[in-house]
N, C-alpha and C positions, 0 to 999 in steps of 0.2 A: 505494499498498499503507500503510494506517497505522500510526499506529504502537506501536499494540497488537500489531498480523499483527509487528509486526518486532520487538517487544521478546519476544514469545513464540517468534519463529523465533532468535532470539537464546539462548534460554536453551535451546531444543531443542540446537543445537549448544556448548554449554556445556560441556560434557566432552569434550569431543572436544580433544587434541592439537592446538596448535597449528605442531605440528614439520611437519603435511602441510603446512599454508598455507607456509609456506617454501619443501618441497619445489616444491609446485607453482607459486609463483609464479617461483621460480626457473629451475622449466626452461620455465614457459609465455614467458617472458620471451623468453629465449632459442632457442625455436623459431623467437616472429615475426622476433626478429633473422634466426632465416636464411631465412626465409622473405621478409623484405625486399632481403635480400644474392641474391637466385634472383631474387626480382622487378626489380632494376636489373643482374643479369645478359641477364635475358630482351630487358628494355626496349632495354638497350646491342646486345642483337644485332640491333633491329629497326631504331637508329640506323644500324647499320655494314651492314646491308642493303639499307635505302634510301638513305643514301648511296653504295654502290658502285653501284646503278642510275643514281642521278640520274647522278652521274661518267661514267659511260658512258655513257648516251644525249647527254649536254650535250655531252661532249667532242668529238662530229661536228658539230654548229654554230657552234662559233667559226669554220670559215670563212666564215662568213656572215657581212658585215662588218654589218650592221641590227643583231645578236644578238652579235656579238663583246664590246662591253665588258657587257653582262647575264649574258653565259655563263659570261666572267673571273670576275666577281663573286662570281655563284650557284658558281660551282667551287671558289676561289678559300673561300668559308665551308663548302662542304662539305666539303673536304677537312680544313678544321679539326677540324667536327662529324664527322669521320671517326676523325679521330686521340685526340678525347679521349673518345672512346664507346667508342674500344682499349684507353685507358691507365684507363678506369673497371673495363674486365672482365681487364684486365695485373697479373696476381699480385703482392702485393707480399710479397718473401720478403726477410726480413731473420736468417738462423740468428743464436744466440747460439753467442760464443765459450766456453766453460767453461774457466774456469783455475786454480778450485780445486775442494775437495769442497762447495763450498757454491752454490746456487744463486742466477745474478745476479739484484738489485732488476730487478721487470717481466716475468721468466720463467714464463711460460702453463704449467702442464702440462698444458692441456688444448688446448694449440692444437700441432696437425703440426708446426708450423716452428721451433718450439721444442724439444718431445720426442724428435723424428728425433737432436739433436747427444746425445743419453742414449744411454749403451749398456743394450741390453732390460732387465738385471737393475735397473740404478740407477731406470730408467723407472718398472718394475713394485714394487721397491721405495719410490719417492716416493707413488708413489699410494696402497697400504698405508698408510701413513703418515699419507697424509692424509688419511684413510676412517679410522685411529684416533683423532684427534688433533681431540675437539670444537671445531669449528669450520672445520676446514679443508678442509671438502667445500665447505660455502657460502662460503668465501672464494676459494676456485678456479673454483667456477661462478661467484661475481661478477664476479669480477676477466676472464672470457672473456667474460661476456657487453659487460661494458666496454670491451674490448680489440675482439671487433665493432664494437661499436656506434660506438667512435669513428675505427672503420674505413668504416664505413657511411658516417659523416657526413660526415669530413675526406676519405676516397679515393672512395668508386661514387661517392654520393650526390652530390660537386659535381662531376667531371664529366660526371655524364653530364646535368650543368640546364647546365654550362658548351655542351656537345654540342647539346643541344636551344634552347639563346638563339644560338647561333653558326646552325644551320640556317634557325631561324629568318630572326635576323639578313642572312645571305642568300636566301630568299627575298624577302622583304621590299624590300633597298635590290636589289636584280636585276629586281624588277615598278619600281621609284620609275625606278629609270634610262632602264629601256625604256617607260614609260609617257613620261618626259622629251622621250626619241628622238621616241616617234610623234606625241603635241603640239604641241612646239618646232621640232626640228630639220630640219625637212622644210621 
């Protein structure tokens, strides 16, 4: 698209209030984070299922002396991957303890784990207040996006990555041990 066409496009939309762009930006970002969370949960569920199947099938091979070391390595890393995948989907729930009339710093009015500590009337009053106050809705949405994003980055995706790495490491080490035994131990 040329510079002239872009300029005409800007002129066409020059009179449209920018408030809509802020709404769309926050809503789209929030939806994107929720999608990322759902994808992480799906991937973790797949890892849990695959690890469970591998453990179930491989435990029967422990009696075979030719496979014992490889199976032990595979099972140890598969079990670690399974535990890490479970940690990735395990909800992190730490409720706020309200000690006064003010909401504590970091309180997320849009997160059920926080607002569940409020009586219904107080929650409705806080939501109504944030909708009346200039910028409070955007602040609440941005705070929610930040909380979800940091949770995804520091919790879900971190554990999911470690689960994948553990599973891969177990397969590679088991393969190397079995190859070594086949080529050099006999």
